[in-house]
C-alpha positions as CSV (number, residue, x, y, z in Angstrom):
1,M,34.9,7.7,4.4
2,P,31.3,7.4,3.3
3,N,30.1,9.8,0.7
4,H,26.4,10.2,-0.4
5,E,27.7,10.9,-4.0
6,N,28.8,7.2,-4.3
7,D,25.3,5.7,-3.4
8,S,24.2,3.3,-6.1
9,C,20.7,3.5,-7.5
10,E,20.0,0.1,-5.7
11,E,21.1,1.5,-2.5
12,L,19.0,4.6,-2.8
13,L,16.1,2.6,-3.8
14,D,16.3,0.3,-0.8
15,L,16.6,3.3,1.5
16,S,13.7,5.1,-0.1
17,R,11.4,1.9,0.4
18,A,12.5,1.7,4.0
19,N,11.9,5.4,4.5
20,A,8.5,5.2,2.8
21,Q,7.4,2.3,5.1
22,A,9.0,3.9,8.1
23,L,6.9,7.1,7.4
24,V,3.7,5.1,7.2
25,M,4.5,3.3,10.3
26,A,5.5,6.2,12.4
27,T,2.6,8.3,11.2
28,A,0.1,5.5,12.0
29,A,1.7,5.1,15.5
30,F,1.6,8.8,16.1
31,L,-2.1,9.0,15.1
32,H,-2.9,6.0,17.2
33,E,-1.2,7.4,20.3
34,S,-3.1,10.8,19.7
35,G,-6.5,9.1,19.5
36,V,-6.9,9.8,15.8
37,P,-8.4,6.8,13.9
38,V,-5.7,5.5,11.5
39,E,-8.5,4.3,9.2
40,A,-9.7,7.9,8.7
41,W,-6.2,8.9,7.8
42,A,-5.9,6.2,5.2
43,S,-9.3,7.1,3.8
44,S,-8.3,10.7,3.5
45,I,-5.2,9.8,1.7
46,G,-7.2,7.8,-0.7
47,R,-9.6,10.7,-1.4
48,V,-6.5,13.0,-2.1
49,F,-4.9,10.5,-4.3
50,A,-8.1,10.0,-6.2
51,N,-7.8,13.6,-7.4
52,S,-4.9,12.8,-9.6
53,W,-6.7,9.8,-11.3
54,D,-8.8,10.5,-14.5
55,Q,-12.3,9.9,-13.5
56,E,-13.3,9.0,-17.2
57,L,-10.7,6.2,-17.3
58,S,-12.4,2.8,-17.7
59,L,-10.4,0.3,-15.6
60,S,-10.8,-3.5,-15.3
61,A,-10.2,-5.2,-12.0
62,A,-6.9,-6.4,-13.5
63,D,-5.8,-2.9,-14.6
64,F,-6.6,-1.4,-11.1
65,L,-4.8,-4.2,-9.1
66,D,-1.7,-3.9,-11.5
67,A,-1.5,-0.3,-10.6
68,M,-1.8,-1.1,-6.9
69,L,0.9,-3.8,-7.1
70,T,3.2,-1.3,-8.7
71,N,2.7,1.0,-5.8
72,Y,3.2,-1.7,-3.2
73,K,6.3,-2.9,-4.9
74,S,7.7,0.7,-4.8
75,F,7.3,0.4,-1.0
76,G,9.3,-2.8,-1.0
77,A,6.5,-5.4,-1.1
78,E,7.1,-8.7,-2.9
79,V,4.3,-10.0,-5.1
80,L,3.9,-13.7,-4.3
81,S,0.9,-14.6,-6.6
82,V,-1.5,-12.9,-9.0
83,K,-4.8,-13.8,-10.7
84,M,-5.9,-11.2,-13.1
85,G,-9.4,-11.0,-14.6
86,E,-11.6,-8.3,-16.0
87,D,-14.2,-8.5,-13.2
88,V,-12.1,-10.0,-10.4
89,A,-8.5,-9.8,-9.7
90,E,-6.5,-10.9,-6.7
91,A,-2.9,-11.0,-5.5
92,T,-0.9,-12.0,-2.5
93,I,2.0,-9.9,-1.3
94,S,4.5,-9.8,1.6
95,G,6.9,-7.2,3.0
96,F,4.5,-4.6,3.7
97,P,4.5,-3.6,6.4
98,K,7.9,-4.9,7.0
99,R,8.0,-6.6,10.4
100,E,11.7,-6.3,10.8
101,L,11.6,-2.6,10.1
102,G,8.8,-2.2,12.7
103,I,11.0,-4.1,15.3
104,E,13.9,-1.7,14.5
105,L,11.6,1.3,14.9
106,L,10.0,-0.1,18.1
107,V,6.6,0.4,16.3
108,D,3.7,-2.0,16.2
109,T,3.4,-2.8,12.4
110,T,-0.3,-3.7,12.7
111,L,-1.0,0.0,13.2
112,A,0.2,0.5,9.7
113,M,-2.4,-2.1,8.2
114,P,-5.0,0.5,7.5
115,Y,-2.8,2.1,5.0
116,L,-4.0,-0.9,2.8
117,N,-7.4,0.8,2.7
118,V,-6.1,3.9,0.8
119,P,-7.1,2.2,-2.6
120,E,-10.8,2.1,-1.5
121,A,-11.8,5.5,-2.7
122,L,-9.8,5.2,-5.9
123,A,-11.5,1.8,-6.7
124,S,-14.9,3.1,-5.9
125,D,-14.5,6.1,-8.3
126,H,-13.9,3.4,-11.1
127,G,-16.8,1.1,-10.3
128,L,-14.5,-1.3,-8.5
129,Q,-14.5,-2.5,-4.9
130,W,-11.1,-2.9,-3.0
131,S,-10.6,-5.3,-0.3
132,W,-7.6,-7.0,1.6
133,S,-7.1,-9.5,4.3
134,A,-4.1,-10.4,6.3
135,E,-2.9,-14.1,6.4
136,G,0.0,-14.1,8.8
137,Q,2.8,-12.0,7.0
138,R,1.0,-12.3,3.8
139,I,-1.7,-9.8,2.6
140,R,-4.4,-11.0,0.1
141,L,-5.5,-8.1,-2.2
142,M,-8.7,-8.3,-4.1
143,V,-10.5,-6.1,-6.7
144,T,-14.0,-6.8,-7.9
145,R,-16.2,-4.9,-10.4
146,T,-19.3,-3.5,-8.8
147,G,-22.7,-3.3,-10.5
């Protein structure tokens, strides 16, 4: 008989990652269906998250990207490549949003793509610019120093 007390840390991590992605996908789908711009939701999340970051903290492009990669990995993304520099840093990830999960949920995963805009406000507060682009199932992330 299944027992929640016997779940391993690995099983709980996998479930947590799937739940986090499912929540993003389901919310994005609901907002889209309700006529609310998903981009505005992502921007709002970024502004809220920015409240917890030290505004005085001096971050390089590499520092910022490293923090974002940690966040995406916690969602289940896989980091495929990384180039870190003080003024320019970039990485390629896959697995967010997870296409198989979208199929299981009957949700269009492209609706969740604006969630990748969440770091924009955080980056801007630290003199950095955040950008991303989709290349098939791979996502290219880029951070550049502004000014």
